[in-house]
N, C-alpha and C positions, 0 to 999 in steps of 0.2 A: 642567594638562593632560598626561597621558604620551602623548608622541607616538610611543612604541614600542608602544603598545597599539593592536590593529588596531582599526579604527572598529567593527566588527562586535561587538566586546565593549565599547564606550563608549556610554554615555548610556542604556542599557536602564533602563526603570521596570517590573518584571514585575508589581508589586502595581498598577499603573494600568489602567483599562480603554483598550480601542482606541478611537481617533477615528474610525475608517474600519471599518465593520462590513459583514459578509456579509449581513446583513438589509437594511439600506440600500441597498447595491449590487443586490440581487435585487429589491427594492422598484422601483427604477428601469428595470432591464431588462425587468420585466414591464409596466411602463407603455409603454416604447418598443416592445416587441414584442406589446402586446396579448395577453399570455399570461395563461391563468388560474392561480390560485394552487393547484394540484393537488399535494399531499404526494408525496414520492418514497416508493419503499417503505422499510420498516423496516431491511432488509436490503440495503446496496449493496457494490458491488465495484468497486475499482480495478484495471483491467487495463492496465497500462504498456505492454506489447508490441502490444496490440490484438488478439491471435490469437483471444481468447475471443470476443470481440463479433463479430469478422470471421465466425467460425464459427457462431455462433448466427444471426447474419443470413442466411448462407447455407443454413442448414438451416431456414429461415421459424421459428425459436424465439424471435426478439426483435422487440419493437415500440418504436417511439420514444416516449418520455415527453412529451407534449404539454406538460405544465407546467413542465418544466425550463428555468429562465430563464438559466443560465451563458451569458455571451458567447462562450465559448472552447470548448466542449465540447457533445455530445449525449449523452443519457442513453436507454439503451435497458432495458427489462423483460422478463426471461425468467422462465418459471415451470417449476422444476425440482424434482420430488416433491412439488408443492403448493407450494412456497416461492417467492414472488414476491422477485426479485432484481433491484436496479437496477444497471446494468453501464455504466461510463464507460472507454472504450479511449484508449490512448496518453497516458495522464497519466504522463509521464515526469519523473522528477527530483524533489527535494526541495521546491522552492517551489511548483511546479506541483500536486504532490500535496495539499500542505498548503491550497493556494488552493481546491481542488475539494473537499476534506475538509470545510472551513469553511461552503462554500456547501451541501454535502450536509446537514450537521447542522442548517444553518440552515432547510433544506427539510423536515424531519421524519424524517432517517434516524437510526436507534437503535444500528445495529452497522454498522461499516465493515470490510470484509475488503480487504488488499490482498494480489495474487497478482503479485510480480515475477519475471521472468526473472533468474538471477544467475549470476556467474562463480565456479566452483569455486576455494576455497583449499585446504582440506584435503581431499586425495583419499580420502575415506572410502569411496567406491564409483565406479562408473561412472555418468556422468549418463544419463539424467535421472531426479531424484528431487526431494523437497520437505524444507524446513527450517520448522518453526515458530520463528518468530524470538523468542526471549525477550528479547534486548538487542541494541542496534547502536551500533557505535562512531559518534561525532559527528564524521565528517570531512566535513561539509558545512557549510552557512550557516544554513539555515532555523531549525534547532532552537535557534540561540541569540538568537532573536528571541522564543522562548516559555519557554525555561528558563534559569536561570545557567549558566555553564561547568562542565562536568563530562566525563568520559571517554566515559560510554555514556548512551543513553536505554534506559529498562526498559519491557517490555510490562506492560500492566496485571496485576496479579498475578490477579485473580479470573478473567480470561479466560483466561489460561495455565493456572490450575488447573482450570478448567471444560472444559479440552481433554486433561486427563490420561488417558490409554488410548482417547482417542477413535479412533485409526487402527491400532490393533493389527491388525485384520483386513483391512488395505489389501495388495494384492499389489505396488502401488508404494510404497517407503518413505516414511514422514514422520518425520523425524528432529527434534531439538529442540537449539537452540544459539544461539551469537553471530554477528553478521554486521559486516561493515565497510560503513558508508554513505558513499559519495563523491560529489562534485559534478562530478569530471573524470576519466571513465573512460579516456580517451585520454593520461592522465599517471600511471596506475599504472606506476611503475618497478619492475624486477626487485626492488630492495632494499626497496621499500615493501611489495611482495606478500608477500616472506618474513619482513619484520617481523611483518604480520598474521599469517601462519601461525604465528609464534612464540607469538603471544599466543592462540593457540587458536580464531582467528576461522575460521568454517567456509565463508563465502561472501562475495562484495562484490555490493552491489546500490546502488540511488540513492534509496530513499524511507524506509525503516523508521526511521531515527533521529529525522527530523524528523516522522514522522507520530507516534510514540510521545511526542516532546516535546510537540506538538499535543495529543494524547490527555491528557496529564499535566496539562498547563496547563489545559484547559478542561474536564477531566472527564468525557471522551467514551470511547466502547467503540471502540477501534480494535485489530484484530490482524493482524499482517504474515506473509505466507509467502513463502518464496524457492522459486522452481521452479529447481533447478540445473541448467541445460541445456549449459553449456559450460565450457571450459578457458581462456577469454578468447583464443581463436582460435590457440591455439600449436600444434594439431594439426588435421590435415586432417578434413573431415566434422563441424566441430564445429556448436554451437547447433542441435542436433536434440532436439525434445522429445517425439518419439513420434507415435502415431496421432494424426490430425486437431490437428497442431501441439500436442499435449498437453492440448486442450480438455478430453476427457472425464475424464481423471484429474484435472485441475485443479478441475472442477467438482465431481467427488465429494468432494474436499477441503473445498471452499468450502462446499457442502451439509452436510457432516457437521459443521462448525464451526458454522454458523449453528444447525443443529439443537442442539447440544450447549449453545449459549449462549442459547437461549431466543429466538433472533431471527426465528422464523415470523412471517409477516404475511399478510394477505389481499392478493390481486391488486388491484392499484389500478386 
């Protein structure tokens, strides 16, 4: 055994099935909670900041999904322009995001969208704006349990291709590019940040690389957006998303993406 090799890269068997599955976990959760096995909407959303789900609840536009059996989260359902979307808030970080993603797809999800707040690396314009993440640097841990080591996790080609030109009529820009996925936002040093800028990465976030690795390994439809809202607190008045905490702009992006990717579903 190579003692210099990090444990996270050792002993992986990517071609072998998982011993502990989300289906089995949810089976037992339903038994313990006496929860019905109602499928989740075909389109689901991870909202790491929780601003979207809080705004939807405050507006009376979201109802709790009674059949969601996850131990750690609540799933809410909203209907936007006739499209039913399941929304889970505060799913922050790569391991939590993939845990919930596994459970969503085991519960009937067909398309998962992540809309995560992110810090600006390349000053393309003043925040807020959006990035369709086409690849993410794997500076986190979860992706290495799903795919062999590589520099980036790539978005599914078919989904990125399906969104070409989808946002050209939006007044809030939706750009496309690569991000840096980190597990440790408070350990982003000046040197590391500059290094990522030099590599052409546009923003830093905490979920995309792991979600794309999961999608590739499991054959799932996952697309990630970065809502660039801040410059990592280095200026006064940072972390502003716009009106209603950016909820309406974010929902426009989400609904357009779901419509273009064939994600429409009936209200559950």
